[in-house]
C-alpha positions in Angstrom: 41.9 12.6 27.1 42.1 16.1 25.7 44.1 17.4 28.6 46.5 14.5 28.6 46.8 15.1 24.9 48.0 18.6 25.2 50.5 17.9 28.2 52.3 14.9 26.5 52.1 16.4 22.8 52.4 19.7 23.2 55.6 20.0 25.4 59.0 20.4 23.4 61.3 20.5 26.4 63.6 17.5 26.7 64.0 15.7 29.8 67.5 16.9 30.6 66.5 20.6 30.5 64.0 20.1 33.4 64.8 21.5 36.7 63.7 19.7 40.2 61.1 22.5 40.4 59.8 21.7 36.7 59.7 18.3 37.5 57.3 18.6 40.4 55.3 21.0 38.6 54.6 18.7 35.7 54.0 15.9 38.3 51.3 18.3 40.2 49.4 18.8 36.8 49.4 15.1 35.9 48.0 14.6 39.4 45.2 17.2 38.7 44.5 15.6 35.0 44.1 12.4 36.5 41.6 13.7 39.1 40.0 15.7 36.8 39.6 12.3 34.5 38.4 10.4 37.1 35.5 12.5 38.3 34.0 12.2 34.9 33.2 8.5 35.6 29.7 8.0 36.4 28.2 5.8 39.1 28.2 2.2 38.1 30.7 2.8 35.1 32.9 0.1 34.6 36.8 1.5 34.4 38.5 -1.6 33.1 37.9 -4.4 30.5 39.9 -7.4 29.8 42.7 -6.1 31.5 42.9 -2.4 29.9 41.7 0.8 31.2 38.4 2.2 29.9 38.0 6.0 29.7 35.0 7.7 31.1 31.9 7.5 28.9 31.3 11.4 29.0 34.2 13.3 27.1 36.3 16.2 28.6 33.8 18.9 26.8 30.5 18.9 24.6 31.2 19.7 21.0 27.7 19.3 19.6 26.0 21.9 17.4 23.3 23.0 19.6 24.1 21.9 23.3 23.4 18.5 25.2 20.1 17.0 24.2 17.8 15.8 26.8 15.4 13.4 25.1 11.8 12.4 27.0 12.1 8.8 26.4 8.2 8.0 26.9 7.7 10.4 23.7 10.8 9.0 21.9 10.6 7.6 18.4 13.1 6.1 16.0 12.0 6.6 12.4 13.5 4.2 9.5 12.7 5.7 6.4 14.0 6.2 2.7 14.3 3.4 0.4 13.1 0.7 2.6 9.9 -1.3 2.0 7.9 -0.1 5.1 8.4 3.2 6.9 9.0 2.0 10.7 8.7 3.5 13.9 10.3 1.9 16.7 10.4 3.1 20.6 13.2 2.6 22.9 12.1 -0.7 24.2 11.9 -2.1 20.7 15.5 -1.7 19.9 16.4 -2.9 23.3 14.7 -6.3 22.7 16.7 -7.0 19.4 19.9 -9.0 19.8 22.7 -7.1 21.9 26.4 -6.9 20.9 29.1 -5.5 23.1 32.6 -4.2 22.0 35.6 -2.2 23.2 36.0 0.3 20.5 38.1 3.8 20.5 36.5 7.2 19.3 38.8 9.5 17.9 37.8 13.1 17.8 39.2 15.5 15.3 39.9 17.9 18.3 43.0 15.5 19.0 41.5 13.6 22.0 40.3 9.8 22.2 38.6 7.5 24.2 38.4 3.8 24.7 34.8 2.6 25.8 33.0 -0.6 26.0 29.4 0.0 23.8 26.8 -2.3 24.1 23.8 -2.0 21.4 22.1 -3.6 18.2 23.3 -3.7 14.9 22.3 -1.3 12.7 21.7 -3.9 9.9 19.0 -5.7 12.2 17.2 -2.5 12.4 17.0 -1.7 8.8 16.0 -5.4 7.9 12.7 -4.8 10.1 11.9 -2.2 7.6 13.4 -3.7 4.5 16.4 -2.5 2.7 15.6 -1.6 -0.9 18.2 -2.7 -3.7 18.9 1.1 -4.9 19.9 1.8 -1.2 23.8 2.8 -1.0 23.9 5.3 2.0 22.5 5.6 5.4 21.6 8.9 6.6 21.6 9.3 10.6 19.6 12.6 11.9 19.7 13.7 15.4 17.5 15.7 17.9 19.4 19.0 17.5 19.1 18.7 13.6 22.7 17.4 13.1 23.1 14.8 10.2 25.8 12.2 9.0 26.2 9.4 6.9 27.9 6.1 6.3 27.9 3.7 3.3 25.4 0.9 3.6 28.2 -1.7 2.7 30.3 -0.5 5.5 27.6 -0.7 8.3 26.8 -4.3 7.0 30.4 -5.6 6.4 31.6 -4.0 9.8 28.5 -4.8 11.8 28.3 -1.4 13.2 26.0 -0.9 16.1 23.4 1.5 17.6 24.7 2.0 21.3 22.5 2.2 24.3 24.9 1.7 26.9 28.5 2.7 27.7 30.9 1.2 30.2 28.3 -1.0 31.8 25.7 2.0 32.1 22.8 3.6 30.2 24.1 5.9 27.8 24.6 9.2 29.3 22.9 12.4 27.6 26.2 13.8 26.9 26.9 11.2 24.6 23.8 10.7 23.1 21.1 9.0 25.1 19.2 7.3 24.0 21.4 6.1 20.9 24.9 6.8 19.3 26.1 5.5 16.1 29.4 3.6 16.9 31.1 4.3 13.6 34.1 2.3 14.4 37.4 3.5 12.7 35.8 6.8 11.6 36.6 10.0 13.1 34.0 11.6 16.1 31.6 13.7 13.6 30.6 10.1 12.1 29.3 8.9 15.5 25.8 10.6 15.4 24.4 11.1 19.0 20.7 11.6 20.1 19.6 9.3 16.6 16.0 9.9 15.9 15.9 9.0 12.1 18.0 6.7 10.1 17.3 7.0 5.9 18.2 4.7 3.4 19.3 6.9 0.4 20.7 6.2 -3.1 22.9 9.1 -3.0 26.7 8.3 -2.3 27.6 11.5 -2.0 25.4 12.8 0.5 27.1 15.6 2.9 26.0 15.8 6.3 26.7 18.8 9.0 30.4 18.9 9.1 30.7 17.5 5.6 29.1 20.3 4.1 31.5 22.6 6.1 34.8 20.9 4.4 35.2 17.7 6.5 36.2 14.6 4.6 32.9 12.6 3.9 35.1 9.3 4.5 36.3 10.4 8.0 38.7 7.6 8.1 41.4 7.6 11.0 44.7 8.8 10.0 43.3 10.8 6.8 
């Protein structure tokens, strides 16, 4: 979590230099951070999976471009267009009827924090196949309710079996994390994890730049860049 990261990585004082009062103060801070983290878990949220702790599905702060989006699911549609055989529109229940996959994957934010979460969703490829992928398509562009855009190479989505998630830690995806759907862009930095996805477009442009990519962020967004 971001506060833990700042505490453990931002402190340069060596252990031998700490007084008893300093040690007690740090311990108190850790207790406060732990309490803040615990408070972010939602009712029914799984906190452990296969012997390892899961982080809260809701992050320490909202960093979306236009604030948290609250989707009216009764009016919601997911449009698949661009280089597809048939432009296709799905509602929420249509996507939930597809084969589901569950994976523990860590989200790494460029702000310096990370969160390991158990995601459940459907293969993006399975959605695209229903619309028909044309041969010229090389890039998948994601558009969100708030106007946000980003993209991933089609080959990566297929080879890595990336999912569009609708659950996190065993609960329905909270609005803060993108209800109804978030792109689980495994091994990519957080700005590739599009939230509140309303459109998936296939393109023949391998150099397409999304919102943050147009502002200088790496288009590959690989962890460790």
